[in-house]
Structures are given as structure tokens and as C-alpha cells.
Steps between C-alpha positions, in 0.01 A plus 500: 500500500411790727744418778859404387554313824291210381693454176722193499870582473823317462779538759871569431547116428215503241273298722125589492365652823160475650220517256214753514263211561688398822509855637137572420385159643693566821347849539144371439564210736594738777212722443241219485635270773679750724786253571846615587743581216726213576228258419556583127837334512346159473195601294658674200874481582538863582679657794341697781647839410397461132149410605478816707631709211244323264211592725608853518551540128179309424286721726653830341434357145137415573427838639686673213320306229155426637462772773335767281225257399436289805584766767291768339220703659157422352435701181162617369405165350605304811299730722191461290532129526563504875193722559276279284616183678466646849159639428381151438631401848296784661773766535470760229814726490728242657845472359639222716605403856806647679707344784856429617704191521810450721805314368743365772861607467725240647833665422404842602808690640513506880508876499171515304305243690330745723382712209369206301331312795135567553194297614649177342781529768760439235648705210263533211452709194157621379335453169192716431294376220160560322344193341189435293262209488713293257809538730684754277714732703448860383716685754810364679693716747772307682795594728380673821612349837271267677472749797253697294130428485266532198442873550867581509539299176206674337643840581826408308367294213401617152160342487334841450778682328339507154161598658659797676693614196189493276628210276266226617208407267170645599265263702135614503218288652181551687348327816157579626479816307851629627771556243864426577814581305771286674527130515564331837673192652369254744716519818508364858435709815848642547477720181367856530142592421583666165286537190722249314462219760196293601526326835277251678297574809660358815182429702195507268169514676232493236437250221610756234832566664556135577446415134729783389781382733459145375527605129783743558709252690435236252604704195801648676647147520616554141830656623534229773449231237752673283780502777421130554541412132815716472657325798399147380646568147817659625606343819791749523258770623324255748826396680763719665697719257871396491646802313666786674419797272161657507529601130548130414191405707296764326599383155428147603146593624420706189619228275274243673205748471568534128521123451191457705306744267633318203352178634169672581486633138538145373237357739264786524209308350500277802429781741236704325136465563293298243364808318837677484762441225721811563854514382701811622665704225865387468597833328609748749262790448671769696281768647510836324798727612442778742463843348691737714311832526682835485361571853689259730299602799183363347678169427605481862146588618360220279745250665387618846135476410544147372668395828208644691254313274681166566485557875134615503333317791155637407521328156622177673194500730268569208651229291477243779135591566411478130670165464321367806169585340617384149612156625184457711282580203680238291460242784128582532431467135677163486 
């Protein structure tokens, strides 16, 4: 067994203690139902303190064992499948949808309430996630106080870390005769106009822009649906968090994301389009290691140039214009 805590032991009198089945059942019950820890006293005959310990150890074990596979960034095979699937939906080059979810923190320390209170008017902690059509969460960044907005979270997250370091798989696609080398995420209006985002048009005036806004807002619901399914499967992240340590809350959230992805993998055939039968590669195909050149100034310049390419507003405008025409052509032909 990976975690010795879940092994059944005997006490000094030789009596058997709680079994691993009791502890794991209590932990899963807490995650799935979001009930208080003392509820397990009547359910599986386990004390409140032991239930809390079981949840903490269970979350750590799930992250340690399954995190490298179910919290990984998309590898080359994954990106090819995502691009092929999203191309059939009218968005070539799209890698997913990005947004933030707020988890209420009931037992936030009084001294921290001002820092963790934002537009929800009560302490919250933010989860930034990228999700695909089949509800798989490809990126999860959790832990920033609720007083931040999506832009502040974006500046601190690692969603573009592999891209800026040159380790991300290459994405090449063409729209209306223009070639692009970076994938993009569908986002709402608060996100910046970068080359890696595609936002809707707030007040569309023409038929083309209205159709584009309708398509973009419809497909961007992938991440909203993912948040809804995650909260319905694991009620602990829907209700107010009862734990006191931010590290414990982070482990619980990541464990729920991992378990959610495991369920998605098992039920993926229910979410794919009729002509798609994709199964993501379960083998972690790590990107090639970075070759450090002898000239470190050149490596730094590459890093800076990549940042400028990500934040290129001209590429964003060109991409949006091309997709407006692309989606209108598909609509006209149909």
C-alpha cells in the first residue's frame, strides 16, 4: 500500500484498529457529499479527528500516485487530438477553454478575511482551469486569494510556462491563408487580448460578428460545464470549506480534479461527437528536455521573445478576424 496510514494495525492490547476500507470510505464520503467530519461517526463508526486525517492522507496519496498522469499538461498526441476535435467544431487551433472558479472558505482565519474576500463578499480561494470538450481538466492552478481577479491569477499561474520555456509541443494551423504557430484558449471578456486567447465580441453589429459571438460563447461553455460537473460530483468544493490550512485545501481540490479526470477517462465515449472515438494517450510522453546553449544571453532573449509573441495584440486581432470569416463560411455553406 502506498500510504502506511491506511494499513490496519493492532493496538497495545492486540485489538484490530480501523480498516483501510473504513478510512477510505470516510474520505470519499467527505469529498463526494461535503458533509461534516463528525457525520462519519454514525456512517462507518469512525471519529471526527480520524476522518479529518483520512481526508488529508487520502488527498496526498491520490496526488502522489495519480498526479503525474491525470494532472499533466497535454503532450504531443493529446494536442493533435484536441486540435482535430476542435477543428470539427469550427475552431482550428483551439486547445480548450479557460476560466476561474471560486471556492468559499468558511473557516478562513479572521486576520486573512480581508485578503481572501472579493466580489463574492466572503472569503474564497480561486481555481484556474483549462478544460476541453469532454470535460477533461488539462490545467489546474489553485490557491490564490479571492480578492484577485482572473487577470491577477493569470499573471501568477503556470498555464504558459512550458510555452515560454520552449518545451510545449509545436502547434501549426492555417486559417484564411494565415499561418499560426501557437494554440489558443477561449476566454471571457476579462482576459487580455493576447495571441493565446480568443474572446467574444461584446456588442456585435453585423451578422458575421453576431454569429461568431454566438459560436464562441457556446463553445466556451466547456469550462463552465466542467466546473458544474466537478461541483456536482464532489460536493466538498461546492459548499464552504471547513479546513483551516490553505495547503490542505489545495490538496483536496487537486485530488478532486484528479478523480474527476479519472471519471472522464472512463466515460469519455459518452461526451465525444459521433464521428470521434479519441482516447488520450495514458503514457506520459514528456516533452523533450531543453538544450541549454552556451550563450545564456541568447536563451534569455528567446524567453523574452516568446513572452512578446504570447502578448501580441496584432496576432489576436488577425486571429479573431480570420475566425469570424471562417465560421461565417461554414455557416453559409451549411
